[in-house]
C-alpha positions in Angstrom: 92.4 58.4 80.7 92.2 61.0 78.0 90.9 64.6 78.7 88.2 64.1 76.0 86.9 61.0 77.8 86.9 62.7 81.2 85.1 65.7 79.8 82.5 63.4 78.3 82.2 61.7 81.7 81.1 65.0 83.2 78.4 65.5 80.5 77.3 61.9 80.9 77.0 62.3 84.7 74.7 65.4 84.4 72.5 63.7 81.7 72.3 60.4 83.6 71.4 62.2 86.8 68.6 64.2 85.1 67.2 61.1 83.4 66.8 59.4 86.7 65.1 62.4 88.3 62.9 63.5 85.5 61.9 60.3 83.7 62.5 57.5 86.2 61.2 59.7 89.0 63.9 58.6 91.5 64.5 60.7 94.5 67.5 63.1 94.1 69.4 61.4 96.9 69.1 57.9 95.3 69.8 59.3 91.8 73.0 61.1 93.0 74.3 57.9 94.7 73.6 55.8 91.6 75.3 58.4 89.4 78.3 58.5 91.7 78.7 54.7 91.6 78.4 54.5 87.8 80.8 57.4 87.2 83.3 55.9 89.7 83.4 52.7 87.7 83.5 54.3 84.3 86.1 56.8 85.6 88.6 54.0 86.5 88.3 54.0 90.3 89.3 50.5 91.3 86.3 48.4 92.3 87.7 47.7 95.8 88.0 51.5 96.4 84.6 52.7 95.1 82.7 52.3 98.4 85.6 54.0 100.3 85.4 57.0 97.9 81.6 57.1 98.4 81.8 57.0 102.2 84.6 59.5 102.3 82.6 61.9 100.2 79.5 61.5 102.3 81.3 61.7 105.7 83.6 64.6 104.7 80.6 66.6 103.6 78.1 65.9 106.3 80.4 66.2 109.3 80.1 69.9 108.9 76.9 70.5 107.0 74.6 68.5 109.2 75.5 70.5 112.3 75.1 73.9 110.6 71.9 73.2 108.8 70.4 71.5 111.9 71.2 74.4 114.2 69.9 76.9 111.7 66.6 75.1 111.3 66.2 74.9 115.1 66.6 78.6 115.5 64.1 79.3 112.7 61.5 77.0 114.2 61.7 78.5 117.7 61.4 82.0 116.1 58.4 80.9 114.1 56.5 79.2 116.9 57.0 81.9 119.5 55.9 84.5 117.1 59.3 86.2 116.9 59.4 86.0 113.1 56.0 87.5 112.7 56.9 90.3 115.1 59.8 91.3 112.8 57.4 91.7 109.9 54.7 93.6 111.9 57.3 95.9 113.5 58.7 96.8 110.1 55.3 97.4 108.6 54.2 99.6 111.5 57.2 101.8 111.0 57.1 101.9 107.2 53.4 102.6 106.5 51.4 101.4 103.5 53.4 103.3 100.9 56.8 101.9 102.0 55.3 98.5 102.9 57.1 96.8 99.9 60.4 97.9 101.4 59.5 96.5 104.7 58.3 93.2 103.2 61.5 92.8 101.3 63.5 93.4 104.4 61.3 91.0 106.3 61.8 88.2 103.8 65.5 88.8 103.7 66.0 88.7 107.4 63.5 86.0 108.5 64.2 83.5 105.6 67.8 83.2 106.7 67.0 80.6 109.3 63.5 79.7 108.0 62.7 77.6 104.9 61.2 79.2 101.8 57.8 77.6 102.1 57.6 78.3 105.8 58.5 81.9 105.4 55.8 82.3 102.7 53.1 80.6 104.8 54.1 82.7 107.7 53.9 86.2 106.1 51.4 85.9 103.3 48.5 86.8 105.7 50.3 90.2 106.1 50.2 90.7 102.4 46.5 89.8 102.3 45.7 92.3 104.9 47.7 95.1 103.1 45.8 94.3 99.9 42.4 94.4 101.6 43.3 97.7 103.2 44.9 99.5 100.2 43.0 97.9 97.2 46.3 97.4 95.4 47.2 94.3 93.4 48.4 91.3 95.4 51.6 91.3 93.4 52.5 94.9 94.5 53.2 93.5 98.0 53.9 89.8 97.3 56.7 90.2 94.9 58.9 92.2 97.2 58.3 89.7 100.0 59.1 86.8 97.7 62.3 88.5 96.4 63.6 88.9 99.9 62.8 85.3 100.8 64.4 84.0 97.5 67.6 85.9 98.2 67.9 84.6 101.7 67.0 81.1 100.7 69.7 81.0 97.9 72.5 83.2 99.1 72.7 83.6 102.9 73.8 80.9 105.4 72.7 79.1 107.5 70.1 78.4 104.8 70.9 74.8 103.5 71.7 75.7 99.9 74.7 78.0 100.3 75.9 76.0 103.3 76.0 72.9 101.1 77.7 74.6 98.2 80.3 76.3 100.5 81.2 72.9 102.1 81.4 71.1 98.7 83.8 73.6 97.1 85.6 74.6 100.3 84.4 78.2 100.6 84.5 80.1 103.9 81.0 80.8 105.2 82.0 84.3 106.2 82.8 85.3 102.7 79.6 83.6 101.5 77.5 85.7 104.0 79.3 88.9 102.9 78.9 88.4 99.2 75.4 87.0 99.8 74.4 90.4 101.2 76.5 92.4 98.7 74.9 90.7 95.7 71.5 90.0 97.3 70.5 93.6 98.3 70.7 94.9 94.7 68.9 91.8 93.6 66.0 92.5 96.0 65.8 96.1 94.9 65.5 95.2 91.2 63.6 91.9 91.4 61.5 92.9 94.4 60.9 96.6 94.8 61.2 97.8 91.1 59.6 94.7 89.4 56.9 94.4 92.1 55.8 97.9 91.4 56.0 97.3 87.6 54.0 94.0 87.6 51.6 95.1 90.3 50.4 97.9 88.0 49.9 95.5 85.1 48.3 92.4 86.7 45.7 93.1 89.3 45.0 90.3 91.7 42.8 90.2 94.7 43.1 87.9 97.7 42.0 84.4 96.6 38.7 83.5 98.1 39.8 79.9 98.7 42.9 80.9 100.7 42.5 80.2 104.4 45.7 79.7 106.2 46.0 77.7 109.4 48.2 79.3 112.1 50.1 76.6 113.8 52.0 78.9 116.1 51.1 78.4 119.8 51.3 81.4 122.0 51.5 80.0 125.4 54.0 82.7 126.2 54.4 86.3 125.3 55.7 87.3 121.8 59.4 88.2 121.7 60.3 91.8 120.8 61.6 92.9 117.4 65.1 93.5 118.7 65.3 90.1 120.4 64.1 88.3 117.3 66.4 90.1 115.0 69.2 89.7 117.5 69.2 86.0 117.5 69.4 85.9 113.7 72.1 88.5 113.4 74.2 87.3 116.3 75.7 84.2 114.6 76.1 86.1 111.3 78.2 88.7 113.0 80.4 86.2 114.8 81.0 84.3 111.5 82.0 87.5 109.7 84.3 88.5 112.6 85.9 85.1 112.5 86.5 85.3 108.8 88.3 88.7 108.9 90.1 88.0 112.2 93.5 87.6 110.5 93.2 91.0 108.9 92.0 92.7 112.0 94.4 91.3 114.7 97.1 89.9 112.4 98.1 86.3 111.9 99.9 84.9 114.8 98.3 87.2 117.4 97.4 85.5 120.6 93.7 86.4 120.2 93.5 85.2 116.6 92.8 81.5 117.4 90.1 82.3 119.9 88.4 84.7 117.5 88.5 82.1 114.8 87.1 79.5 117.1 84.2 81.7 118.3 83.6 82.8 114.7 83.4 79.3 113.3 79.9 78.5 112.0 79.4 75.6 114.4 80.5 77.6 117.5 78.5 80.7 116.4 75.3 78.7 115.8 75.7 76.7 119.0 75.9 79.9 120.9 73.0 81.4 118.9 70.7 78.4 119.7 71.4 78.8 123.4 70.7 82.6 123.1 67.5 81.7 121.2 66.3 79.3 123.8 66.6 82.0 126.5 65.9 85.3 124.7 62.8 84.3 122.7 61.7 81.3 124.6 62.3 81.0 128.4 62.4 84.7 128.9 58.9 85.0 127.4 57.2 82.4 129.5 57.9 79.1 127.6 59.3 76.2 129.6 62.5 74.5 128.6 60.5 71.4 127.5 58.3 73.6 125.2 61.4 75.3 123.7 63.1 72.0 123.2 60.0 70.6 121.5 59.9 73.5 119.1 63.6 73.1 118.3 63.2 69.4 117.6 60.3 70.1 115.3 62.6 72.3 113.2 64.8 69.2 112.5 62.1 67.3 110.8 62.2 68.9 107.3 66.0 68.9 107.1 66.7 65.2 106.9 66.3 64.8 103.2 68.1 68.0 102.5 71.1 66.8 104.5 71.1 63.5 102.7 70.9 65.1 99.2 73.8 67.4 100.2 75.9 64.5 101.3 75.2 62.7 98.0 76.3 65.8 96.2 79.5 65.6 98.1 79.9 61.9 97.1 79.6 62.9 93.4 82.1 65.7 93.8 84.6 63.3 95.5 84.1 60.7 92.8 84.9 63.3 90.1 88.0 64.4 92.0 89.2 60.8 92.2 88.7 60.3 88.4 91.0 63.3 87.6 88.2 65.4 86.1 89.4 68.5 88.1 92.6 68.9 86.3 90.9 68.4 82.9 88.3 71.0 83.6 90.8 73.5 85.0 92.9 73.0 81.9 89.9 73.5 79.6 89.0 76.8 81.5 92.6 78.1 81.1 92.4 77.5 77.3 88.9 79.0 77.0 89.5 81.9 79.3 86.0 81.3 80.7 85.6 83.0 84.1 85.1 80.4 86.8 82.2 82.4 88.2 80.4 82.2 84.8 81.0 78.5 84.5 79.5 77.9 88.0 76.5 80.0 87.1 75.9 78.2 83.8 76.2 74.8 85.4 73.6 75.6 88.1 71.3 77.3 85.5 71.4 74.2 83.3 70.4 71.9 86.1 67.8 74.3 87.5 66.0 74.6 84.2 66.1 70.8 83.7 64.9 69.5 87.0 63.4 72.5 89.0 64.7 72.1 92.5 67.0 75.0 93.6 68.7 72.9 96.3 69.3 70.0 94.0 70.6 72.4 91.4 73.0 74.0 93.8 74.3 70.7 95.2 74.7 69.2 91.7 76.6 72.2 90.4 78.8 72.4 93.5 79.6 68.7 93.1 80.7 69.4 89.5 82.7 72.5 90.5 84.4 70.8 93.5 87.2 69.3 91.3 87.7 72.6 89.6 87.9 74.4 93.0 90.4 71.8 94.2 92.6 72.1 91.1 92.3 75.9 90.7 93.9 77.2 93.9 91.3 80.0 94.1 91.4 82.7 96.8 88.9 82.6 99.7 86.9 85.6 98.4 86.7 84.1 95.0 85.3 80.8 96.4 82.7 82.9 98.2 81.7 84.5 94.9 81.6 81.1 93.1 79.1 80.0 95.8 76.9 83.0 95.1 77.2 82.4 91.4 75.9 78.8 91.9 73.1 80.1 94.1 72.2 82.6 91.4 72.1 80.0 88.7 69.9 77.8 90.8 67.4 80.7 91.3 66.8 81.9 87.7 64.0 80.6 85.4 61.8 78.8 87.9 59.0 77.2 85.9 56.5 74.4 86.0 58.9 71.7 87.2 59.7 73.7 90.4 57.5 73.1 93.4 58.0 76.8 94.4 56.3 77.8 91.1 53.1 76.0 92.1 53.3 77.1 95.8 53.4 80.7 94.8 50.7 80.2 92.2 48.3 78.7 94.8 48.9 81.3 97.5 48.5 84.2 95.0 45.6 82.7 93.1 47.4 82.9 89.7 47.1 80.8 86.6 50.2 79.4 84.9 50.6 82.4 82.5 50.4 84.9 85.3 52.9 82.9 87.4 55.4 82.9 84.6 55.0 86.7 84.0 55.4 87.5 87.7 57.2 84.8 89.8 59.4 83.4 87.0 60.5 86.9 85.9 61.2 87.9 89.5 63.3 84.8 90.2 65.3 85.5 87.0 65.9 89.1 87.8 67.0 88.2 91.4 69.4 85.5 90.2 70.6 87.5 87.2 71.4 90.7 89.2 73.1 88.7 92.0 75.2 86.9 89.4 76.2 90.1 87.6 77.3 91.6 90.9 79.7 88.8 91.8 80.9 88.5 88.2 81.9 92.1 88.2 83.5 91.8 91.7 85.4 88.6 90.5 86.9 90.6 87.7 87.9 93.5 89.9 89.3 91.7 92.9 
């Protein structure tokens, strides 16, 4: 097939997918599967092989992702229900004082939202913001924006949050590099979008605690609350193992007897399996919870991830279909002619889908599916694939507006109308995504 036809097929795939989600109101999982089937047929995949391509894409993606996302969600839920996550926030606030509370809230969001979903983290910590507002008399945005920026960065950029895990699996990026660049790009993003902008917008829009906002605390405290260090430890433990595994070849040298063992222990599946066992004991059993209670908490954490895993698998299907049609070579050739940096292409694709349909996770999965053929054909280095992952995450973060469920969630919790939410939340998300992208773009040009 001609390069022009295959390029048009990519454009058709994106438009067809968005029409199904936005106008036909189909679930993203179903829409991705339908798009994959249609693109496979139009792209010349033999009819007898279409289903095999579909199942290969689904199985190849989920064999890794389902384990990582599931374990991460279990750790997050145990921390939430034992009070460990809240202890992190309260300990940081105690040590920072009211004046430095925005810094503590940003750090809280960044740390705790790594294993906890965005909406859960917001529900968990918004009461702390309310109490600070009532005590200080400052605008709600002065404290809420830094918290939201930290949560947004962790949600988009730092595994084992589902979005970056999914993107890394789809384009073949190493999670260690993703974690490293997630922090390198995410910290400046939090400083600009959270600390600086929070102070700026907090002095221009004054919001008090909404009268209607009464949060139910679902956390049962049958046992004692884990300490700050225990709670942070079970989050940081797998991240450190993964990073050590990533750079093991550099540290001990390829072929060293210890290198395979370090790589094994530092693999995300091994690291998170060890981390969940540590979590069960360190923040559960050690603090008075029975094994049955801890196990029940962990199982509860798996409930929200089912659809995320399916959507991610469907994104892998679309990526595999595009690879089979030969789109990768065409796009790689087009990039070579245009001299467009691959990091910029990844960001623009994710941004286009984000603005069109709203969901950050769907935007990341869709953009990664489209970038998978490029990654396969481009022979990119491991660090560059990590940067591409963060670029996709950044594009899926910017310009949140009325088609994003997060927009309405924040609007409700902060008691804002649509105009105020656009001026605060939307601008913050755009600053966070934009700064993170600029960091990895500059790094990609230097490395």
